[in-house]
C-alpha positions in Angstrom: 104.9 7.4 96.4 106.0 8.6 92.9 103.3 6.4 91.3 100.6 7.9 93.5 101.9 11.4 92.8 101.9 10.6 89.1 98.3 9.3 89.3 97.2 12.4 91.2 98.9 14.7 88.7 97.2 12.9 85.8 93.9 13.2 87.5 94.5 16.9 88.2 95.4 17.5 84.6 92.4 15.7 83.2 90.1 17.3 85.7 91.4 20.8 84.9 91.0 20.2 81.2 87.5 18.9 81.5 86.5 21.6 83.8 87.9 24.3 81.5 85.6 23.2 78.7 82.6 23.0 81.1 83.2 26.2 83.0 80.0 27.9 84.1 79.5 31.6 84.8 79.1 31.0 88.6 81.6 32.8 90.7 83.5 30.9 93.4 82.9 31.7 97.0 85.4 34.0 98.7 88.2 32.3 100.6 88.0 32.3 104.4 91.7 32.2 105.0 93.4 35.4 106.1 94.7 37.2 103.1 98.4 38.1 102.6 99.2 41.7 103.6 98.7 44.4 101.0 101.7 45.5 99.0 102.5 48.5 97.0 102.0 48.1 93.2 104.8 46.1 91.7 105.7 44.5 95.0 105.2 40.8 95.9 102.7 40.8 98.8 103.5 37.2 99.6 107.2 37.9 100.6 107.4 37.6 104.3 104.0 35.8 104.5 104.5 32.6 102.5 108.2 32.8 101.7 111.3 34.9 102.3 112.5 37.4 99.6 113.6 35.5 96.5 117.3 34.6 96.6 117.2 33.7 92.9 114.9 34.6 90.0 114.6 33.1 86.6 112.4 33.4 83.5 111.2 30.4 81.6 109.9 31.1 78.1 107.6 28.3 77.0 106.6 27.6 73.4 103.3 26.3 74.8 100.0 28.2 74.6 97.7 28.3 77.6 94.7 26.0 77.0 91.7 28.1 75.9 89.1 28.4 78.7 91.6 27.7 81.4 90.8 30.0 84.3 91.2 30.4 88.0 88.9 27.5 88.8 90.9 25.0 86.8 94.2 26.1 88.4 92.7 25.8 91.9 91.3 22.4 91.0 94.7 21.3 89.7 96.5 22.4 92.8 93.8 20.9 95.1 94.2 17.5 93.4 98.0 17.6 93.6 97.9 18.7 97.2 95.4 16.0 98.1 97.7 13.4 96.5 100.6 14.6 98.7 98.5 14.7 101.8 97.1 11.2 101.2 100.5 9.7 100.3 101.7 6.7 102.2 104.9 8.7 102.9 105.2 12.1 104.3 105.7 14.5 101.4 108.2 17.2 102.6 106.4 20.2 100.8 103.1 21.9 100.4 101.7 23.1 97.0 99.2 25.9 96.7 98.1 28.6 94.3 97.7 32.3 95.1 96.8 35.5 93.4 93.5 37.0 92.2 93.6 34.6 89.2 95.4 31.8 91.2 98.2 32.0 88.6 101.0 31.9 91.1 102.0 28.4 92.1 103.9 28.2 95.5 105.8 25.2 96.8 107.0 25.4 100.4 109.3 22.9 102.1 107.9 21.6 105.3 111.0 20.0 106.7 114.2 21.6 107.9 116.9 21.2 105.2 114.8 19.6 102.5 114.7 22.4 99.9 117.5 24.6 101.3 119.5 24.9 98.1 118.5 26.0 94.6 119.9 22.6 93.4 117.4 20.7 95.6 114.6 22.9 94.4 115.6 22.2 90.8 115.7 18.5 91.6 112.2 18.5 92.9 111.1 20.4 89.7 112.9 17.8 87.6 110.9 15.1 89.5 107.7 17.0 88.7 108.7 17.1 85.1 109.0 13.3 85.1 105.6 12.9 86.7 104.0 15.4 84.2 105.5 13.4 81.3 103.7 10.3 82.5 100.2 11.8 82.2 98.1 11.2 79.1 97.1 14.9 79.3 100.7 16.1 78.9 101.5 13.5 76.2 98.5 14.6 74.1 99.4 18.3 74.3 103.2 18.3 74.1 106.2 16.4 72.9 106.5 14.9 76.3 110.2 14.1 76.2 111.0 17.7 75.4 108.4 19.5 77.6 108.9 20.4 81.3 106.9 21.0 84.4 107.2 24.7 83.5 105.5 24.0 80.2 102.7 22.2 82.0 102.3 25.3 84.2 102.1 27.5 81.1 99.4 25.2 79.6 97.4 25.7 82.7 97.9 29.5 82.7 100.3 29.9 85.7 102.5 33.0 85.3 104.8 32.3 88.2 106.3 29.5 90.3 107.9 30.2 93.7 109.6 27.4 95.5 111.1 27.9 99.0 112.6 26.0 101.9 110.3 28.2 104.1 113.2 29.7 105.9 116.0 31.4 103.9 116.1 30.2 100.2 113.5 31.1 97.6 113.6 30.6 93.8 111.0 32.5 91.8 110.4 31.6 88.2 108.4 33.9 85.8 106.7 31.8 83.2 106.2 33.4 79.8 
């Protein structure tokens, strides 16, 4: 399962990078899914819709610069390829990955099984595994010092500004990426 996820992550990274350089002026079609409820300015409109109120918040300051030309379409493409890899896995992956926000710059990971991501420590362990998979990709190796960079650095390269990970029930970790 980890090799398949690594391969999907590598493909997602390369596809996002290639797509960023070949971005056209065409606007993507509007999403047909029901939008999250409106929130007052400064409030997180996804609380209570995709995840419970964050029980922990952190800030990660990356030394990476977002790749020039990386926009909403590349972030959506990255998440789509990663999600496709989890859906097509030979094993049931216990979480869903998707992007939200007008610029699709908010990555959300939601646990799908009771008790899987129910502590901050389990969430951090999943993120550590995602760091390992990121380090295996040629994309990441070419743009970072792979042994020092993290999954958060990858998200910064792709222009994500926030990561939210939740068990889908009680525990939510929200990381602001600067």
